[in-house]
Backbone bond lengths (Angstrom), bond angles and torsions (degrees), N, CA, C in turn:
res aa  C-N    CA-C-N  psi(-1)  N-CA   C-N-CA  omega(-1)  CA-C   N-CA-C  phi
1 M - - - 1.441 - - 1.527 108.50 -
2 D 1.318 115.32 137.67 1.459 121.18 -176.70 1.529 109.02 -88.45
3 V 1.327 117.99 123.17 1.457 121.77 -177.25 1.515 112.49 -93.41
4 R 1.303 117.32 -4.20 1.466 119.89 179.18 1.529 110.12 -72.18
5 T 1.328 115.94 148.92 1.469 119.46 177.66 1.515 109.13 -75.37
6 R 1.305 114.09 146.11 1.466 119.15 -179.63 1.512 110.25 -77.49
7 V 1.267 115.14 140.71 1.461 121.61 174.83 1.517 106.90 -95.62
8 A 1.307 116.02 135.69 1.465 120.22 -179.44 1.514 109.72 -60.59
9 E 1.317 114.83 150.90 1.453 119.88 177.76 1.532 109.22 -60.83
10 P 1.307 116.78 139.61 1.471 118.48 -178.14 1.525 110.96 -65.87
11 Q 1.294 115.57 141.08 1.460 121.81 176.68 1.521 107.21 -95.92
12 Y 1.292 116.99 103.62 1.458 121.31 -178.16 1.521 109.27 -77.93
13 R 1.326 116.26 75.60 1.457 121.39 -174.63 1.524 112.68 -106.83
14 Y 1.294 118.24 -9.65 1.456 119.47 -173.97 1.524 110.22 -127.13
15 P 1.314 117.06 143.14 1.459 120.09 -179.39 1.528 111.50 -59.30
16 G 1.311 115.23 143.33 1.453 120.63 178.32 1.512 113.45 93.38
17 F 1.309 118.35 -6.12 1.462 121.63 179.61 1.523 108.50 -123.35
18 G 1.265 117.23 117.71 1.452 121.12 174.29 1.508 113.10 95.93
19 P 1.320 115.50 -179.41 1.458 120.71 -172.61 1.526 114.94 -85.91
20 L 1.317 118.39 4.48 1.458 119.60 -174.57 1.523 111.76 -85.70
21 D 1.319 114.59 159.01 1.459 122.03 178.56 1.528 109.40 -70.66
22 G 1.314 117.36 125.80 1.456 121.69 -176.29 1.515 113.83 -64.16
23 E 1.341 117.57 -42.41 1.468 120.17 -178.02 1.522 111.43 -68.42
24 A 1.314 116.89 -41.88 1.468 120.02 179.03 1.522 110.01 -65.63
25 L 1.311 116.16 -38.53 1.458 120.04 178.57 1.523 110.86 -66.76
26 Q 1.319 116.76 -40.02 1.463 119.86 178.23 1.525 110.85 -65.37
27 R 1.336 117.33 -38.19 1.465 120.31 176.25 1.526 110.65 -62.97
28 E 1.329 116.73 -40.01 1.462 120.49 178.49 1.526 111.12 -64.97
29 I 1.325 116.75 -42.73 1.467 120.96 178.20 1.528 110.07 -63.61
30 N 1.338 116.56 -42.73 1.464 120.25 178.53 1.527 111.00 -63.75
31 A 1.331 117.27 -38.11 1.464 120.70 178.69 1.531 110.53 -65.34
32 E 1.332 117.15 -39.86 1.466 120.40 177.50 1.524 111.03 -64.49
33 K 1.336 116.75 -41.99 1.457 120.21 178.64 1.529 111.09 -65.90
34 A 1.342 116.69 -39.09 1.462 120.20 178.26 1.524 110.86 -65.70
35 A 1.335 116.98 -39.43 1.467 120.03 178.02 1.523 110.91 -64.26
36 L 1.320 116.76 -40.48 1.463 120.36 177.58 1.526 110.64 -64.20
37 A 1.322 116.97 -41.41 1.465 120.55 178.63 1.531 110.81 -63.82
38 M 1.338 117.14 -39.44 1.464 119.87 179.19 1.522 111.22 -67.90
39 R 1.335 117.81 -37.15 1.463 119.88 176.71 1.522 110.55 -65.04
40 C 1.319 116.94 -39.94 1.473 120.18 177.69 1.526 110.29 -64.94
41 L 1.322 116.64 -41.84 1.458 120.59 178.29 1.522 110.65 -62.72
42 A 1.323 117.21 -42.75 1.462 120.54 179.05 1.523 110.81 -62.92
43 A 1.324 117.20 -40.12 1.466 120.40 178.14 1.523 110.75 -64.35
44 Q 1.319 117.07 -39.56 1.463 120.24 178.76 1.522 111.10 -66.78
45 V 1.332 117.14 -40.21 1.464 120.75 179.27 1.526 110.16 -64.37
46 V 1.327 116.65 -43.08 1.463 120.21 178.70 1.523 110.17 -63.08
47 T 1.319 117.77 -40.34 1.461 121.35 178.90 1.524 111.09 -63.59
48 V 1.315 117.13 -44.94 1.472 120.99 179.58 1.523 110.42 -64.24
49 L 1.328 117.33 -42.01 1.467 119.35 178.90 1.522 111.42 -65.52
50 A 1.316 117.51 -37.98 1.467 119.93 177.35 1.527 110.63 -65.06
51 C 1.323 116.84 -40.67 1.472 120.09 177.67 1.524 111.12 -64.66
52 L 1.320 117.24 -42.87 1.466 119.77 178.15 1.519 111.31 -64.99
53 G 1.328 117.10 -38.49 1.460 120.29 177.33 1.510 112.13 -63.74
54 S 1.321 116.93 -43.54 1.470 119.15 179.20 1.523 110.90 -68.10
55 A 1.333 117.49 -36.86 1.464 119.85 176.63 1.527 110.39 -65.04
56 G 1.326 117.47 -40.30 1.462 120.73 177.20 1.513 112.53 -63.77
57 L 1.322 116.11 -40.64 1.461 120.00 177.04 1.528 110.73 -64.00
58 F 1.325 116.93 -43.10 1.467 121.03 178.71 1.523 110.83 -60.74
59 I 1.337 116.67 -44.62 1.466 120.57 -178.71 1.527 110.62 -65.83
60 S 1.348 117.00 -39.91 1.469 118.42 -179.84 1.525 111.08 -67.21
61 V 1.336 117.80 -39.39 1.468 120.17 177.17 1.523 109.81 -66.24
62 L 1.328 117.13 -42.71 1.457 120.86 178.39 1.524 110.91 -62.11
63 W 1.330 117.38 -42.71 1.462 121.54 179.67 1.525 110.10 -62.82
64 N 1.336 116.89 -40.46 1.455 120.67 178.81 1.528 110.50 -63.77
65 Q 1.324 117.39 -44.06 1.459 121.00 178.83 1.526 111.32 -63.69
66 L 1.324 116.81 -39.96 1.470 120.30 178.58 1.528 111.45 -65.21
67 S 1.327 117.07 -38.61 1.469 118.91 179.12 1.531 110.66 -68.02
68 K 1.343 117.07 -37.62 1.479 119.16 175.98 1.528 110.48 -64.74
69 Y 1.323 116.80 -41.46 1.461 121.15 179.10 1.525 110.23 -62.83
70 E 1.322 116.34 -41.20 1.463 120.35 179.13 1.529 110.96 -63.88
71 Q 1.332 117.03 -40.64 1.456 120.11 177.41 1.526 111.32 -64.08
72 L 1.317 116.81 -40.56 1.482 119.88 178.23 1.526 110.58 -65.49
73 L 1.317 118.62 -38.67 1.449 120.97 176.96 1.523 111.57 -64.09
74 K 1.317 116.29 -41.92 1.467 120.43 178.09 1.527 110.04 -63.14
75 H 1.331 116.40 -41.07 1.462 120.48 179.44 1.525 111.07 -65.36
76 C 1.335 117.99 -40.97 1.463 121.03 179.30 1.535 111.18 -68.44
77 A 1.315 116.12 -35.83 1.467 119.57 -178.42 1.521 111.33 -79.15
78 G 1.321 116.67 -15.44 1.466 120.08 179.69 1.518 112.91 79.42
79 V 1.308 116.47 24.32 1.469 119.71 -179.19 1.498 110.09 -88.39
């Protein structure tokens, strides 16, 4: 029985290590990085749209309150 600890199988993820084609591996790594960048971009776009939506809602509620206030002022002034 072997008492030595097992070493994990090598992860052939980088060019120059292992039996895989370096260019194909680099394309795969680049595709993974591009996918991560697109997910980050999508998250940023969703965040910006949510902020714009909440700002629009705030402005519409504020505008409604201002119009009610203006009507009450007109009513008090008798105009």
